[in-house]
C-alpha positions in Angstrom: 6.3 30.9 -8.1 5.3 31.2 -4.4 2.3 29.0 -5.0 4.4 26.4 -6.8 7.0 26.4 -3.9 4.2 26.0 -1.4 2.7 23.0 -3.3 6.1 21.4 -3.6 6.8 21.8 0.2 3.4 20.4 1.0 3.9 17.4 -1.3 7.3 16.8 0.3 5.9 17.0 3.8 3.1 14.5 3.0 5.7 12.2 1.5 7.4 12.2 4.9 4.0 11.3 6.4 3.9 8.2 4.2 7.1 7.0 5.9 5.8 7.7 9.4 2.7 5.8 8.6 4.7 2.9 7.2 6.7 2.9 10.5 3.5 2.8 12.5 2.2 -0.1 10.3 5.3 -2.1 11.0 5.1 -1.5 14.8 1.4 -2.3 15.0 0.3 -5.5 16.8 -3.2 -5.9 15.4 -4.5 -6.2 11.8 -7.2 -3.7 12.7 -4.6 -1.0 13.4 -2.6 -2.0 10.4 -5.6 -1.7 8.0 -6.6 1.7 9.5 -3.1 3.0 9.0 -2.9 1.6 5.5 -6.1 3.4 4.5 -4.6 6.7 5.9 -1.4 6.1 3.9 -3.3 5.4 0.7 -5.4 8.6 1.1 -2.2 10.6 1.8 -0.6 9.2 -1.3 -3.7 10.3 -3.3 -3.2 13.8 -2.1 0.6 13.7 -3.0 -0.3 12.5 -6.5 -2.8 15.3 -6.9 -0.3 17.9 -5.8 2.4 16.5 -8.1 0.0 16.8 -11.0 -0.5 20.6 -10.5 3.2 21.4 -10.0 4.1 21.5 -13.7 3.0 24.4 -15.9 0.6 23.5 -17.5 -0.7 20.9 -15.0 -0.4 17.2 -16.0 -4.0 16.0 -16.1 -3.0 12.4 -16.9 -1.2 12.2 -13.6 -4.2 13.8 -11.9 -6.4 11.0 -13.2 -3.9 8.4 -11.8 -4.9 9.6 -8.3 -8.0 7.4 -8.8 -5.8 4.3 -8.2 -4.6 5.0 -4.6 -8.0 6.5 -3.8 -9.7 3.3 -5.0 -7.3 1.2 -3.0 -8.0 3.2 0.2 -11.7 2.4 -0.3 -11.7 -1.2 -1.4 -8.6 -2.9 0.0 -9.4 -2.5 3.7 -12.6 -4.5 3.5 -10.9 -7.0 1.2 -8.2 -7.5 3.9 -10.8 -7.8 6.6 -12.7 -10.4 4.5 -9.5 -12.3 3.9 -9.0 -12.7 7.7 -12.4 -14.3 8.2 -12.7 -18.0 8.8 -13.9 -19.8 5.6 -17.3 -20.6 7.0 -17.9 -17.0 7.8 -16.7 -15.5 4.5 -19.5 -14.4 2.1 -19.9 -16.2 -1.2 -18.1 -14.4 -4.0 -20.6 -12.3 -5.9 -18.8 -12.9 -9.2 -18.8 -16.7 -8.7 -22.6 -17.0 -8.5 -24.4 -18.8 -11.3 -27.4 -16.5 -11.4 -27.8 -14.0 -14.2 -28.4 -10.8 -12.3 -27.4 -7.5 -13.9 -23.8 -6.5 -13.3 -24.9 -3.4 -11.3 -27.0 -5.6 -8.9 -24.1 -8.0 -8.5 -21.7 -5.3 -7.7 -24.0 -3.8 -5.2 -24.5 -7.2 -3.6 -20.7 -7.8 -3.5 -20.0 -4.4 -1.8 -22.8 -5.1 0.7 -21.4 -8.5 1.5 -17.9 -7.1 1.7 -18.9 -4.4 4.2 -20.7 -7.0 6.3 -17.6 -9.2 6.3 -15.6 -6.3 7.7 -17.9 -6.1 10.8 -17.8 -9.9 11.2 -14.0 -9.9 11.1 -13.6 -7.6 14.1 -12.3 -10.4 16.4 -10.0 -11.8 13.8 -8.5 -8.4 13.1 -7.7 -8.0 16.8 -6.2 -11.5 17.2 -3.9 -11.3 14.2 -1.1 -8.9 13.1 1.6 -9.8 15.6 5.2 -9.3 14.8 8.2 -11.6 15.3 10.0 -8.7 16.9 8.7 -6.3 19.6 7.2 -3.0 18.6 10.2 -1.1 19.9 12.7 -3.3 18.0 10.6 -3.1 14.8 10.5 0.7 15.0 14.3 0.7 15.5 14.8 -1.4 12.4 12.5 0.9 10.5 14.6 3.9 11.5 17.7 2.2 10.3 16.0 1.4 7.0 14.9 5.0 6.6 18.5 6.2 7.2 19.8 3.6 4.7 17.3 4.9 2.1 18.5 8.5 2.5 22.1 7.4 2.0 21.3 5.2 -1.0 19.3 8.0 -2.6 22.0 10.5 -2.1 24.6 8.1 -3.5 22.5 7.2 -6.6 21.9 10.9 -7.5 25.4 12.1 -6.8 26.6 14.2 -9.7 23.1 14.7 -11.2 23.0 18.0 -13.1 20.3 20.0 -11.5 19.8 23.1 -9.4 20.6 22.7 -5.7 16.9 22.9 -4.6 15.7 20.6 -7.4 18.4 18.0 -6.7 17.5 18.1 -3.0 13.8 17.5 -3.8 14.6 14.6 -6.1 17.0 13.0 -3.5 14.4 13.2 -0.7 11.6 11.9 -3.0 13.8 9.0 -4.0 14.7 8.4 -0.4 11.1 8.3 0.7 10.3 5.8 -2.2 13.2 3.6 -1.2 12.3 3.8 2.5 8.7 2.6 1.7 10.1 -0.3 -0.3 12.4 -1.3 2.5 9.7 -0.8 5.2 7.2 -2.8 3.3 9.7 -5.6 2.7 10.5 -5.6 6.4 6.8 -5.8 7.3 6.4 -8.8 5.1 9.3 -10.5 6.8 8.4 -9.5 10.4 4.7 -10.4 10.5 3.3 -13.8 11.4 0.2 -13.8 9.3 -0.4 -13.6 5.5 -2.8 -10.7 5.6 -0.3 -8.5 7.5 2.3 -9.6 4.9 0.1 -8.4 2.1 -0.2 -5.0 3.8 3.6 -4.9 3.6 3.4 -5.7 -0.1 0.9 -2.8 -0.5 3.3 -0.4 1.3 6.0 -1.4 -1.2 3.5 -0.6 -4.0 3.0 2.9 -2.5 6.8 3.4 -2.7 6.8 2.4 -6.4 3.8 4.7 -7.0 5.6 7.6 -5.3 8.7 7.0 -7.4 6.7 7.0 -10.6 5.0 10.3 -9.7 7.8 12.2 -8.0 11.1 10.8 -9.4 10.7 9.3 -12.8 11.1 11.4 -15.9 7.8 12.6 -17.4 8.4 10.5 -20.5 8.7 7.3 -18.5 6.0 8.1 -15.9 3.2 6.5 -18.0 5.2 3.3 -18.4 5.8 3.1 -14.7 2.1 3.7 -14.0 1.1 0.9 -16.5 3.4 -1.5 -14.7 1.8 -0.4 -11.4 -1.6 -1.2 -12.7 -0.5 -4.8 -13.4 1.2 -4.9 -9.9 -2.1 -3.9 -8.3 -4.0 -6.4 -10.4 -1.8 -9.2 -9.1 -2.3 -8.0 -5.5 -6.0 -7.9 -5.9 -6.0 -11.4 -7.4 -4.2 -12.6 -4.3 -6.8 -10.9 -2.1 -9.9 -12.0 -4.0 -9.1 -15.6 -5.0 -5.7 -17.0 -3.8 -5.7 -16.0 -0.2 -9.4 -17.1 0.5 -8.5 -20.5 -1.1 -5.5 -20.9 1.1 -7.5 -20.0 4.1 -10.2 -22.5 3.2 -7.7 -25.3 2.9 -5.6 -24.6 6.1 -8.3 -22.8 8.2 -5.6 -20.3 9.2 -3.9 -17.2 8.0 -0.8 -17.8 10.1 2.3 -18.4 7.9 3.4 -21.2 10.3 0.1 -23.1 9.8 0.4 -23.0 6.0 3.9 -24.5 5.7 2.5 -27.9 5.2 0.9 -26.6 2.0 4.2 -26.1 0.4 5.2 -28.2 -2.6 
């Protein structure tokens, strides 16, 4: 019992860390800092999922396996974001678009090598982009209002839920954190000037959905939520791998204002 309570408290504490990291992402003024904080958030979410999987008795091994998803995002998404910020002439040729017939393993190794090299080449671009429409202090203030709103909404939604006082409190706070991440991610998408930073906001929203699936949803529906999240992640990766590089190639910019002429 003591062990279970300790794990629950640690999972709740790390959930709060997710919100703090989202606030820092929103207030950051460079893509480099945003990507670094996103990686830390994805790794923290991985630990939360692992802790959530060992809370039930017996442990839910299917949920434990799902920790692979945020862990993979922590590894692969940051270099993809860096590559997306590169000027078209500096971006590596997609490994999966080449016409040669190399073995899949060799092609994957070449793709990962090119991706890591692109991260180093993107250093200047990562420092030049990531600016917000609002100042860092104002952005942080808006985030705090959104967090307070999430707590009020979660308490309102779960009012009258039949559960023990401690259990109800845990559910309210987990739902509040999930809603806060959704709102913070949406605000980041609205507040940032460039497309890559806006995608990071989208990924923060995805973390909120993932947390809700693991910590709030009934066990019977958790698998359905997770399946939906896999499709959500697939759409995000499609944007990163194909759509965004094509937009960047056409407009030679990742700034939203420079891509307005492409509408229609």
